C-alpha positions in Angstrom: 0.0 0.0 0.0 2.9 2.3 0.8 4.5 1.7 -2.7 1.1 2.4 -4.3 1.0 5.8 -2.5 4.5 6.6 -3.7 3.7 5.8 -7.3 0.5 7.8 -7.3 2.3 10.8 -5.6 5.2 10.6 -8.1 2.8 10.5 -11.0 0.8 13.4 -9.6 4.0 15.5 -9.0 5.2 14.7 -12.5 2.0 15.7 -14.0 1.9 19.0 -12.1 5.5 19.7 -13.2 4.6 19.5 -16.9 3.5 22.8 -18.4 2.3 21.1 -21.6 1.6 23.2 -24.7 0.6 22.2 -28.2 2.4 23.9 -31.0 1.0 24.0 -34.5 3.2 23.2 -37.5 2.3 25.4 -40.5 3.4 24.7 -44.0 6.1 22.4 -42.8 7.6 25.0 -40.4 7.5 24.8 -36.5 8.2 28.3 -35.1 9.0 28.1 -31.4 11.3 31.1 -31.2 9.0 32.7 -28.6 9.6 29.8 -26.2 13.0 29.7 -24.4 12.0 26.5 -22.4 12.5 28.2 -19.1 8.8 27.9 -18.1 7.4 25.4 -20.7 9.7 22.4 -20.8 7.4 20.1 -22.7 5.2 20.5 -25.7 3.5 18.5 -28.4 3.8 19.1 -32.1 1.2 18.6 -34.7 0.0 20.3 -37.9 1.0 20.5 -41.6 4.2 18.6 -42.2 5.9 18.7 -45.5 5.5 15.5 -47.5 7.1 14.0 -50.6 4.8 11.2 -51.7 6.7 8.1 -53.1 10.0 10.0 -52.9 12.9 9.9 -50.5 14.6 13.3 -49.8 16.8 14.5 -47.0 18.7 17.7 -48.0 17.9 21.2 -46.7 17.3 22.4 -50.2 14.6 19.7 -50.8 13.0 20.6 -47.5 12.9 24.2 -48.4 11.2 23.3 -51.7 8.3 21.4 -50.0 5.0 22.4 -51.6 2.8 19.4 -50.5 1.7 19.0 -46.9 0.3 16.2 -44.8 -1.6 16.4 -41.5 0.5 14.8 -38.8 0.1 12.7 -36.7 -2.4 10.8 -38.8 -2.6 7.4 -40.4 -2.0 7.3 -44.1 -5.2 5.5 -45.1 -7.2 8.5 -43.7 -5.1 11.2 -45.2 -5.7 13.5 -48.2 -2.6 15.5 -49.1 -2.8 19.3 -49.8 -2.6 18.6 -53.5 -5.7 16.3 -53.3 -3.9 13.0 -53.4 -5.5 10.2 -51.4 -2.8 8.1 -49.7 -3.0 4.4 -49.4 -2.1 2.4 -46.3 0.8 1.0 -48.2 3.6 3.1 -49.8 6.6 5.3 -49.1 7.4 8.9 -48.7 9.3 11.6 -46.7 8.0 13.8 -43.9 9.8 17.1 -43.6 9.9 19.7 -40.8 11.8 22.9 -40.3 12.1 24.0 -36.7 12.9 27.6 -35.8 14.3 27.9 -32.3 15.1 30.8 -30.0 18.6 32.2 -29.9 19.1 30.9 -26.4 17.7 27.5 -25.3 18.9 24.4 -23.5 19.6 21.1 -25.3 16.3 19.8 -26.6 15.0 16.3 -27.4 12.6 15.5 -30.2 10.7 12.3 -29.9 8.7 10.8 -32.8 6.9 7.5 -31.8 8.0 4.8 -34.2 6.6 5.3 -37.7 5.3 2.2 -39.4 6.8 0.1 -40.6 10.4 1.3 -41.4 12.1 4.6 -41.3 15.3 6.6 -41.7 15.8 9.9 -39.8 17.9 12.9 -41.1 18.8 16.0 -39.3 20.3 18.9 -41.3 20.9 16.5 -44.2 22.7 13.9 -42.1 21.3 10.4 -41.2 21.2 10.0 -37.5 19.1 6.9 -37.0 17.1 4.2 -38.8 14.8 1.2 -38.1 14.3 -1.6 -40.5 15.0 -0.9 -44.2 13.1 1.6 -46.2 12.3 0.8 -49.8 10.0 1.4 -52.7 8.4 -2.1 -52.5 7.8 -4.9 -50.2 10.8 -6.8 -51.7 13.2 -3.9 -51.1 12.1 -3.0 -47.6 11.9 -4.7 -44.2 10.1 -3.6 -41.0 11.7 -2.4 -37.8 11.0 -1.3 -34.3 11.9 1.8 -32.3 11.1 5.4 -31.7 13.0 8.4 -33.2 14.9 10.2 -30.4 17.0 13.2 -31.6 18.9 15.6 -29.4 18.9 19.2 -30.7 22.1 21.0 -29.8 22.0 23.9 -27.3 21.4 27.3 -28.9 20.8 25.9 -32.4 18.6 28.4 -34.2 17.1 26.1 -36.8 16.9 22.4 -37.6 15.9 20.6 -40.8 14.2 17.3 -40.2 13.5 14.6 -42.8 11.9 11.3 -42.0 11.8 8.7 -44.8 9.0 6.2 -44.2 7.9 3.1 -46.1 5.1 0.6 -45.2 4.4 -2.6 -46.9 3.9 -4.9 -43.9 1.2 -3.3 -41.7 -2.4 -2.1 -42.3 -1.5 1.2 -40.7 1.3 3.3 -42.1 3.0 6.6 -41.4 3.4 8.7 -38.2 0.2 8.5 -36.2 1.2 9.2 -32.6 1.9 12.6 -31.0 5.3 14.1 -31.5 7.0 15.5 -28.4 9.6 18.2 -28.0 11.1 18.9 -24.5 14.3 19.9 -22.8 16.8 17.0 -22.7 17.0 17.2 -19.0 13.3 16.8 -18.5 13.2 14.1 -21.2 15.9 12.1 -19.4 14.1 12.4 -16.1 10.8 11.3 -17.5 12.4 8.5 -19.6 14.3 7.2 -16.6 11.1 7.2 -14.5 9.2 5.3 -17.3 12.0 2.8 -17.6 11.9 2.3 -13.8 8.1 1.8 -14.0 8.5 -0.6 -16.8 11.1 -2.7 -15.0 9.3 -2.4 -11.7 6.0 -3.5 -13.2 7.7 -6.3 -15.1 9.5 -7.6 -12.0 6.5 -7.1 -9.7 4.2 -8.8 -12.2 6.5 -11.8 -12.6 6.7 -12.1 -8.8 2.9 -12.0 -8.5 2.6 -14.5 -11.3 5.0 -16.9 -9.6 3.3 -16.5 -6.3 -0.1 -17.4 -7.8 1.4 -20.3 -9.6 2.7 -21.6 -6.3 -0.7 -21.2 -4.8 -2.3 -23.0 -7.7 0.0 -26.0 -7.3 -1.4 -26.5 -3.8 -5.0 -25.4 -4.7 -5.5 -26.9 -8.1 -9.3 -26.6 -7.7 -9.1 -22.8 -7.3 -9.5 -21.7 -11.0 -9.3 -18.0 -10.1 -5.6 -18.4 -9.3 -4.9 -19.9 -12.8 -7.0 -17.2 -14.5 -5.3 -14.4 -12.6 -1.9 -15.8 -13.7 -3.1 -15.8 -17.4 -4.4 -12.2 -17.1 -1.2 -11.0 -15.3 1.0 -12.7 -17.9 -0.8 -11.0 -20.8 -0.4 -7.6 -19.2 3.2 -8.2 -18.3 3.9 -9.3 -21.9 2.1 -6.3 -23.3 3.9 -3.8 -21.1 7.2 -5.5 -22.0 6.5 -5.2 -25.7 5.3 -1.6 -25.6 7.9 -0.5 -23.0 11.7 -0.8 -22.7 12.0 -4.3 -21.4 11.4 -5.9 -24.8 14.0 -3.7 -26.4 16.6 -4.7 -23.8 15.9 -8.4 -24.5 15.2 -8.6 -28.2 16.4 -5.3 -29.8 14.9 -3.8 -32.9 14.9 -6.8 -35.2 11.8 -8.6 -34.0 9.2 -6.4 -35.6 6.8 -9.2 -36.8 7.0 -11.1 -33.6 6.6 -8.0 -31.4 3.7 -6.7 -33.5 1.8 -10.0 -33.4 2.5 -10.3 -29.7 1.3 -6.7 -29.1 -2.0 -7.3 -31.0 -2.5 -10.8 -29.5 -2.2 -9.6 -25.9 -4.4 -6.7 -26.7 -7.1 -9.0 -28.1 -7.1 -11.3 -25.0 -6.8 -8.7 -22.3 -10.5 -8.0 -21.9 -11.6 -11.7 -21.9 -8.9 -12.7 -19.4 -9.9 -10.1 -16.8 -13.6 -11.0 -17.1 -12.8 -14.7 -16.9 -10.9 -14.0 -13.7 -13.9 -11.9 -12.3 -16.3 -14.7 -13.3 -14.3 -17.3 -11.4 -14.6 -15.1 -8.2 -18.1 -13.6 -8.6 -19.9 -16.1 -10.9 -23.4 -14.8 -10.0 -22.6 -11.2 -10.8 -21.3 -11.7 -14.4 -24.0 -12.0 -17.0 -23.6 -15.2 -18.9 -24.6 -13.9 -22.3 -22.2 -10.9 -21.9 -19.4 -13.1 -20.9 -19.9 -15.5 -23.8 -20.0 -12.5 -26.2 -16.7 -11.1 -24.8 -15.1 -14.6 -25.0 -16.3 -15.2 -28.6 -15.1 -11.8 -29.9 -11.8 -12.0 -28.1 -10.9 -15.6 -29.1 -12.1 -15.0 -32.7 -9.8 -11.9 -33.1 -6.9 -13.7 -31.4 -7.3 -16.6 -33.8 -7.3 -14.2 -36.7 -4.2 -12.5 -35.4 -2.5 -15.9 -35.1 -3.1 -17.1 -38.6 -3.0 -13.8 -40.7 -0.3 -11.2 -41.3 -0.5 -7.6 -39.9 -1.9 -6.3 -43.1 -5.1 -8.2 -42.4 -5.6 -8.3 -38.7 -4.5 -4.7 -38.3 -7.5 -3.5 -40.2 -9.9 -4.8 -37.6 -8.1 -3.2 -34.6 -10.6 -0.3 -34.6 -13.5 -2.7 -34.1 -11.8 -4.5 -31.3 -10.9 -1.1 -29.7 -14.6 -0.1 -29.7 -15.5 -3.5 -28.2 -12.8 -3.0 -25.5 -14.3 0.4 -24.6 -17.7 -1.2 -24.2 -16.0 -3.9 -22.0 -14.5 -1.2 -19.9 -17.9 0.4 -19.3 -19.3 -3.0 -18.4 -16.4 -3.6 -16.0 -17.3 -0.2 -14.4 -20.9 -1.4 -14.0 -19.7 -4.7 -12.6 -17.6 -3.3 -9.8 -20.5 -0.9 -8.9 -22.7 -4.1 -8.5 -20.0 -5.6 -6.3 -20.0 -2.6 -4.1 -23.8 -2.5 -3.9 -24.0 -6.2 -3.0 -21.1 -5.8 -0.5 -19.1 -8.7 -1.9 -16.0 -9.8 -0.1 -13.0 -7.8 -1.4 -15.2 -5.4 -3.5 -13.5 -2.2 -2.2 -9.9 -3.2 -3.3 -11.3 -4.8 -6.5 -13.0 -1.5 -7.2 -9.8 0.5 -6.8 -7.8 -1.9 -8.9 -10.3 -2.1 -11.7 -10.6 1.7 -11.8 -6.8 1.9 -12.3 -7.0 -0.7 -15.0 -10.1 0.7 -16.7 -8.6 4.2 -16.9 -5.3 2.9 -18.2 -7.1 0.6 -20.7 -9.3 3.4 -22.0 -6.3 5.7 -22.4 -4.4 2.8 -24.2 -7.3 2.4 -26.6 -7.7 6.1 -27.2 -3.9 6.5 -27.6 -3.8 3.8 -30.2 -6.8 5.5 -32.0 -4.9 8.8 -31.9 -7.5 10.4 -29.7 -5.2 10.8 -26.7 -1.7 12.3 -26.3 -1.0 11.1 -22.8 0.9 8.1 -23.9 1.0 4.6 -22.6 0.0 4.5 -18.9 -1.0 0.8 -18.8 2.0 0.0 -16.5 0.6 2.4 -13.9 -2.9 0.9 -14.2 -1.6 -2.6 -14.0 0.6 -1.7 -11.0 -2.4 -0.2 -9.3 -4.5 -3.3 -10.0 -1.7 -5.6 -8.7 -1.5 -3.6 -5.4 -5.2 -3.7 -5.0 -5.2 -7.4 -5.7 -2.5 -7.9 -3.1 -4.6 -6.0 -0.6 -7.6 -8.1 -1.5 -5.7 -11.3 -0.9 -4.4 -10.0 2.4 -7.9 -9.0 3.5 -9.3 -12.4 2.5 -6.5 -14.2 4.4 -7.3 -12.1 7.4 -11.0 -13.0 7.2 -10.2 -16.7 6.5 -7.8 -16.7 9.5 -10.5 -15.3 11.7 -13.0 -17.9 10.5 -10.4 -20.6 10.9 -9.9 -19.6 14.6 -13.6 -19.8 15.1 -13.9 -23.2 13.5 -10.9 -24.4 15.5 -12.6 -23.3 18.7 -15.8 -25.1 17.7 -13.7 -28.2 16.9 -12.0 -28.2 20.3 -15.4 -27.9 22.0 -16.6 -30.8 19.8 -13.6 -32.9 20.8 -14.3 -32.2 24.5 -17.9 -33.4 24.1 -16.7 -36.5 22.2 -14.3 -37.3 25.0 -17.0 -37.0 27.6 -19.3 -39.3 25.6 -16.5 -41.8 25.1 -15.8 -41.8 28.9 -19.5 -42.5 29.6 -19.5 -45.3 27.1 -16.3 -46.7 28.7 -17.9 -46.6 32.1 -21.0 -48.3 30.8 -18.9 -51.0 29.2 -17.1 -51.6 32.6 -20.5 -51.9 34.3 -21.6 -54.4 31.6 -18.5 -56.4 32.2 -19.2 -56.4 36.0 -22.8 -57.5 35.3 -21.5 -60.2 33.0 -19.3 -61.6 35.8 -22.2 -61.5 38.3 -24.5 -63.2 35.7 -21.9 -65.9 35.0 -21.5 -66.6 38.8 -25.3 -66.8 39.2 -25.6 -69.2 36.3 -22.9 -71.4 37.8 -24.8 -71.5 41.1 -28.1 -72.2 39.2 -26.4 -75.0 37.2 -24.9 -76.5 40.4 -28.4 -76.4 42.1 -30.0 -78.1 39.0 -27.3 -80.8 39.0 -28.1 -81.5 42.7 -31.8 -81.4 41.9 -31.3 -83.9 39.1 -29.4 -86.2 41.4 -32.1 -86.0 44.0 -34.8 -86.7 41.4 -32.8 -89.7 40.1 -32.5 -91.0 43.6 -36.2 -90.6 44.3 -37.0 -92.3 41.0 -34.8 -95.2 42.0 -36.4 -95.5 45.4 -39.9 -95.3 43.9 -38.9 -98.2 41.6 -37.8 -100.3 44.6 -41.0 -99.3 46.4 -43.0 -100.3 43.3 -41.4 -103.7 43.3 -42.0 -104.2 47.0 -45.6 -103.2 46.5 -46.0 -105.8 43.8 -44.5 -108.3 46.2 -47.0 -107.3 48.9 -49.8 -107.5 46.4 -48.7 -111.1 45.7 -48.6 -111.9 49.4 -52.1 -110.5 49.7 -53.3 -112.6 46.8 -51.8 -115.6 48.6 -53.7 -114.5 51.7 -56.9 -114.3 49.8 -56.3 -117.8 48.4 -55.7 -119.0 51.9 -58.9 -117.5 53.1 -60.8 -118.9 50.2 -59.5 -122.4 51.1 -60.5 -122.0 54.8 -63.9 -123.4 54.0 -62.4 -126.4 52.2 -61.1 -128.1 55.4 -60.9 -127.3 59.0 -58.2 -129.9 59.3 -55.8 -127.7 57.3 -56.7 -124.5 59.1 -54.1 -124.9 61.8 -51.3 -125.4 59.3 -52.6 -122.6 57.1 -53.0 -120.4 60.2 -49.3 -121.0 61.1 -48.4 -120.2 57.5 -50.6 -117.1 57.7 -48.9 -116.0 60.9 -45.5 -116.4 59.3 -46.6 -114.5 56.2 -48.2 -111.8 58.4 -44.9 -111.5 60.3 -43.1 -111.2 57.0 -45.7 -108.6 55.9 -45.2 -106.7 59.1 -41.4 -106.7 58.6 -41.8 -105.6 55.0 -44.3 -102.9 56.1 -41.8 -101.7 58.6 -39.1 -101.6 56.0 -41.4 -99.8 53.5 -42.3 -97.3 56.2 -38.7 -96.5 56.8 -38.1 -96.1 53.1 -41.0 -93.8 52.7 -39.7 -91.7 55.6 -36.4 -91.5 53.7 -38.3 -90.5 50.5 -40.2 -87.9 52.3 -37.0 -86.5 53.7 -35.4 -86.4 50.3 -38.4 -84.7 48.8 -38.1 -82.1 51.5 -34.5 -81.4 50.3 -35.8 -81.3 46.7 -38.4 -78.8 47.6 -35.8 -76.7 49.5 -33.4 -76.9 46.5 -36.3 -76.0 44.1 -37.0 -72.8 46.2 -33.3 -71.9 46.1 -33.2 -72.5 42.3 -36.3 -70.3 41.9 -34.7 -67.5 44.0 -31.5 -67.8 41.9 -33.5 -67.7 38.7 -35.3 -64.6 39.9 -31.9 -63.0 40.5 -30.8 -64.1 37.0 -33.9 -62.6 35.5 -33.3 -59.3 37.3 -29.7 -59.2 36.1 -30.8 -59.9 32.5 -33.3 -57.0 32.8 -30.5 -54.7 34.0 -28.3 -55.8 31.1 -31.2 -55.1 28.7 -31.7 -51.6 30.1 -27.9 -51.0 30.0 -27.8 -52.1 26.4 -30.7 -49.8 25.6 -28.6 -47.0 27.1 -25.7 -48.1 24.9 -27.9 -47.8 21.9 -28.9 -44.3 22.8 -25.2 -43.4 23.4 -24.4 -45.0 20.0 -27.0 -42.9 18.3 -25.5 -39.8 20.0 -22.1 -40.8 18.7 -23.5 -41.1 15.2 -25.1 -37.6 15.6 -21.8 -36.1 16.8 -19.9 -37.8 13.9 -22.3 -36.3 11.4 -21.9 -32.9 13.0 -18.1 -33.3 13.1 -18.2 -34.3 9.4 -20.3 -31.2 8.5 -17.9 -28.9 10.5 -14.9 -30.5 8.6 -16.5 -29.9 5.3 -17.2 -26.2 6.2 -13.6 -26.0 7.5 -12.3 -27.4 4.1 -14.4 -24.9 2.2 -13.1 -22.0 4.3 -9.6 -23.4 4.1 -9.9 -23.5 0.2 -10.9 -19.8 0.4 -8.0 -19.1 2.7 -5.5 -19.8 0.0 -2.0 -20.7 1.1 -2.7 -19.7 4.7 -5.4 -22.3 5.0 -3.4 -25.2 3.4 -2.4 -26.8 6.7 -5.8 -26.3 8.2 -7.3 -27.9 5.0 -5.2 -31.1 5.8 -6.4 -31.0 9.4 -10.0 -30.5 8.3 -9.7 -33.4 5.9 -8.2 -35.7 8.6 -11.1 -34.6 10.9 -13.6 -35.4 8.2 -12.1 -38.9 7.7 -12.1 -39.5 11.5 -15.8 -38.4 11.6 -16.7 -40.8 8.8 -14.8 -43.6 10.5 -16.5 -42.9 13.8 -19.9 -42.9 12.1 -19.1 -46.3 10.4 -17.9 -47.8 13.7 -21.0 -46.4 15.5 -23.2 -48.1 12.9 -21.4 -51.4 13.4 -21.7 -51.0 17.2 -25.4 -50.3 16.8 -25.9 -53.5 14.9 -24.0 -55.5 17.6 -26.0 -53.8 20.4 -29.3 -54.7 18.6 -28.1 -58.4 18.4 -27.3 -58.2 22.2 -30.7 -56.8 22.9 -32.3 -59.5 20.9 -30.3 -62.2 22.7 -31.0 -60.7 26.1 -34.7 -60.6 25.3 -34.6 -64.3 24.4 -32.8 -65.0 27.7 -35.5 -63.2 29.6 -38.1 -65.2 27.9 -36.2 -68.4 28.7 -35.9 -67.3 32.3 -39.7 -66.8 32.5 -40.2 -70.4 31.1 -37.7 -71.7 33.7 -39.4 -69.8 36.5 -42.7 -71.4 35.5 -41.0 -74.8 35.4 -39.8 -74.2 39.0 -43.3 -73.3 40.1 -44.6 -76.5 38.5 -41.9 -78.5 40.2 -42.8 -77.0 43.6 -46.5 -77.7 43.0 -45.8 -81.3 42.0 -43.4 -81.8 44.9 -46.0 -80.5 47.3 -48.5 -82.9 45.8 -46.0 -85.8 46.0 -45.3 -85.0 49.6 -49.0 -85.2 50.3 -49.1 -88.6 48.6 -46.1 -89.7 50.6 -47.9 -88.7 53.8 -51.0 -90.6 52.7 -48.8 -93.6 51.9 -47.0 -93.4 55.3 -50.4 -93.2 57.0 -51.6 -96.1 55.0 -48.5 -98.2 55.8 -49.0 -97.3 59.4 -52.6 -98.5 59.1 -51.4 -101.7 57.4 -48.9 -102.2 60.2 -51.7 -101.9 62.7 -53.9 -104.2 60.6 -51.1 -106.8 60.3 -50.6 -106.7 64.0 -54.2 -107.2 64.5 -54.1 -110.0 62.0 -51.2 -111.6 63.9 -53.2 -111.3 67.1 -56.3 -112.8 65.3 -54.3 -115.6 63.8 -52.8 -116.4 67.2 -56.2 -116.3 68.6 -57.3 -118.5 65.7 -54.9 -121.1 66.8 -56.4 -121.1 70.3 -59.9 -120.5 69.3 -60.3 -122.3 66.0 -63.9 -122.6 66.4 -64.3 -118.9 66.2 -62.6 -118.7 62.7 -65.6 -119.7 60.8 -67.8 -117.0 62.5 -65.1 -114.3 61.8 -64.7 -115.4 58.2 -66.9 -112.5 56.8 -64.8 -109.9 58.8 -61.6 -111.4 57.3 -63.1 -111.2 53.8 -64.0 -107.6 54.3 -60.5 -106.8 55.7 -59.0 -108.6 52.7 -61.0 -106.6 50.3 -59.9 -103.3 52.0 -56.3 -104.4 51.9 -56.5 -105.2 48.2 -58.0 -101.9 47.4 -55.4 -100.0 49.4 -52.6 -101.8 47.6 -54.2 -100.9 44.2 -54.4 -97.3 45.3 -50.8 -97.4 46.5 -49.6 -98.8 43.1 -51.5 -96.2 41.2 -50.0 -93.4 43.3 -46.6 -94.8 42.9 -46.9 -94.9 39.1 -48.2 -91.3 39.0 -45.3 -90.2 41.2 -42.9 -91.9 38.9 -44.4 -90.1 35.9 -44.2 -86.7 37.7 -40.6 -87.3 38.6 -39.8 -88.1 34.9 -41.5 -84.8 33.9 -39.4 -83.0 36.6 -36.2 -84.5 35.1 -37.3 -83.3 31.7 -37.8 -79.8 33.1 -34.4 -79.9 34.7 -32.9 -80.8 31.3 -34.8 -77.9 29.7 -33.5 -75.5 32.4 -30.0 -76.8 31.8 -30.3 -76.1 28.0 -31.6 -72.6 28.9 -28.6 -72.0 31.1 -26.2 -73.1 28.3 -28.0 -70.8 25.8 -27.7 -68.0 28.4 -23.9 -68.7 28.6 -23.6 -68.4 24.8 -25.5 -65.0 25.0 -23.2 -64.0 27.9 -20.1 -64.8 25.7 -21.6 -62.8 22.8 -22.3 -59.9 25.1 -18.7 -60.0 26.3 -17.3 -60.0 22.8 -19.6 -57.0 21.9 -18.4 -55.1 25.0 -14.7 -55.9 24.1 -15.3 -54.7 20.5 -16.9 -51.5 21.8 -13.9 -50.9 24.1 -11.5 -51.4 21.2 -13.5 -49.0 19.1 -13.4 -46.4 21.8 -9.7 -46.8 22.3 -9.0 -46.7 18.5 -11.1 -43.5 18.1 -9.4 -41.9 21.0 -5.9 -42.7 19.6 
């Protein structure tokens, strides 16, 4: 910004220091004897120069004999000589000028901008400079570059000037730019300043171009950088061609190349700047206008590339008019930017104003409607400084936005760490619950194994009891047979009575033994009932733990969904950061890499959260199945308790019945003993014995039926125990699956944290 102020101030001071006057040449004579160049150090020359059409002269005598005059500066194709001759754009001739000077004056410098397309300069009849080779035809001439610079000696009173010009290579011939006359001291100062500006703009432009190329290497998607490089390159080349840089590098022998390059850069200048603007402010450039500018510019550039100067030079006026219209549209465009308050609109406005003013002057100067000269380097320098300020301002805004995004990302990381800590704690609780569940299942399995052993023992005892009951039933049948045969003979009653007493004693012994066994069965079933209650209580504990695990896994699902939400938010923040980093240019390069890594991490967290969600859903499903199995097992325990209670009731009845049988056998023993003593009473008591026999037979049948029913119920209990065992095994599998899921979740948390 400081350099820009210096350049503007220097230009302003230089402009104020010039007391510019325009002197009129009349009849080939420039009379400036009234000007001693003490106050007016710079003046422009125009008017009626002497002209020898299709003739080369250089002597003072020929100059004094001039009788035909030509308006100068002016292009040949638009000139009618004083004798009525209409000049063609192609031809040759000699300009003449006699300068009358004051008696006392400093050394002066005459500058005639390069006549097209070749020339030889004579002063007082002597050749002092030339460019190209003048001739009377295309075959005998060759074009050249360069301006005519002639130093008029101090205190010289008159100077005879002759400029031989030939043009067979360009569509515009003759002298058609303003002629300048100034003190040599002033000319050297101005020329040095212009050379400095040319070199400065060239070097600064190359530096800006290289800087933007470096930015484009790291931001290949930012087209505005590439387009700005193209525009800057065109302006730098054009300034080099029209300034002093090109002369230093190539000299005066590259006329065809320099001319083509001059016109080519001139044709592409408007399109390149609008292409750059469109890449930055796409919505503010009208599409149809942009396409028209592009079509005209590229078409003219193509014409320049494939045709000689004699053809493409004729269309320069059309392109100049188009370029003026483009300058007006550029002015309208930057006003729109200011109204809409686009980012960087103020420095862009300043730079474009510099460029528009310089471009308009460039066009008017080439059309011979301006005598200011080429100020495009100043305009381009102003535009570059404005562009540099715009880039600095954008970098400041992007840096500010980057700090804001960085702060938001740090807060997001803190929230993520809190969530991961909660998930980790929940995982630890699940592991603890898993250990408790495993311990309870081991206890339940041990209780069921004991219950199974008790049931097998009871079943074995019942089988023994059943066999003994069958034996008792057979004994009763024998008793019945004996009683049936009592009536067959009294003689055998005594022997039968003794046998009966023996059998009754055996029955009594068997009954005592059966009673003891049933007492043992009753005691075992008490243990079974107690173990069943313990199993039921343990099962209730298992069911409660399963419910807790189910609720914990539901919490995990909610946490997992929260992780997914945070991952999506983190991804969105990374995308916004990447966009802002892209706008940041080189300053946002590192942050763009960080934003990209954050985005990848957010996508990985979302994918892992989705996988964890699926695993948790499987866990919930398995836990639900375990809960259902526990309910079935609890119902089985209730059935077992009910059946054990019923079986104990039956055992009590059997014990009571055996006690009754024991009493009856004792009575029978007493009766049989009495029978031996009182045989005569046997016959009278026969009916009572028959009734007692019938009761005993019915009781044994009832006992057999109860035994078979108890055996069936014990078999069902064993099946229920087997079912419960299978359920516990399935619960163990679910427990293992839950443990694996918890381990995976822990690994995911650790991986994400790393």
